[in-house]
C-alpha positions as CSV (number, residue, x, y, z in Angstrom):
1,T,-0.1,0.0,0.1
2,V,0.9,3.6,-0.5
3,S,0.4,6.2,2.2
4,G,-2.6,8.6,1.7
5,S,-6.0,9.3,3.1
6,I,-9.2,7.2,3.4
7,I,-12.7,9.1,3.5
8,L,-15.7,7.5,4.8
9,Q,-18.9,9.4,3.4
10,Y,-22.6,8.6,3.7
11,T,-25.6,10.2,2.2
12,R,-29.4,10.1,3.3
13,D,-30.9,11.5,0.2
14,G,-30.1,8.7,-2.5
15,G,-26.8,10.3,-3.3
16,T,-27.5,13.9,-4.0
17,T,-25.3,15.2,-0.9
18,W,-22.6,13.3,0.5
19,K,-21.3,14.1,4.0
20,T,-17.9,13.2,5.3
21,G,-18.1,11.1,8.4
22,K,-14.3,10.5,8.9
23,T,-11.0,10.9,7.2
24,V,-7.9,9.0,8.3
25,T,-4.5,9.0,7.1
26,T,-3.3,5.3,6.2
27,N,0.3,3.9,7.2
28,T,2.2,2.0,4.6
29,G,2.0,-2.0,5.3
30,K,-0.1,-1.4,8.4
31,V,-3.5,-3.1,9.1
32,R,-6.0,-0.5,10.8
33,E,-9.6,-0.6,12.0
34,I,-11.5,2.5,11.1
35,R,-14.7,2.9,13.0
36,L,-17.4,5.5,12.3
37,K,-20.1,6.0,15.1
38,K,-22.9,8.3,14.2
39,Q,-26.5,8.6,15.5
40,M,-29.0,9.7,12.7
41,R,-32.5,9.2,11.7
42,T,-33.1,8.0,8.2
43,K,-35.2,5.5,6.2
44,R,-32.4,5.1,3.8
45,L,-28.5,5.2,4.0
46,M,-25.9,4.6,1.3
47,W,-22.1,4.8,2.3
48,R,-19.1,5.1,0.2
49,V,-15.2,4.9,0.9
50,T,-12.7,6.7,-1.2
51,A,-9.1,7.4,-1.1
52,T,-6.6,10.3,-2.1
53,D,-2.8,10.1,-2.9
54,G,-2.7,6.6,-2.0
55,Q,-3.8,2.9,-2.3
56,F,-5.4,0.7,0.1
57,D,-7.1,-2.8,0.3
58,L,-10.5,-3.1,2.0
59,L,-10.3,-6.4,3.8
60,G,-14.1,-6.1,5.2
61,Y,-16.7,-4.1,6.7
62,E,-19.5,-4.3,9.0
63,V,-22.7,-2.0,9.4
64,D,-24.5,-2.3,12.9
65,I,-28.0,-0.6,13.1
66,S,-29.9,-0.2,16.2
67,A,-33.4,1.1,17.0
68,G,-33.3,4.3,19.0
69,G,-35.9,5.8,21.2
70,E,-38.7,8.3,20.1
71,S,-37.8,11.7,19.9
72,K,-39.9,14.6,21.4
73,G,-42.3,16.2,19.1
74,E,-42.7,13.0,16.8
């Protein structure tokens, strides 16, 4: 691998607007776990991983979803 940045992004509107959840700098030859913990309310969620100035291998991923409590006013 070559050092660079990995950018985790997500969208709740079908890809019209992407928000950056986390940006991390990679180290050459190191395996790293990257976590993004975010509380949001949505019916639809898409996510993507991009890189700048580097190469990386995506070894695996997990998405955990849990039900939240009711918000006031809803």
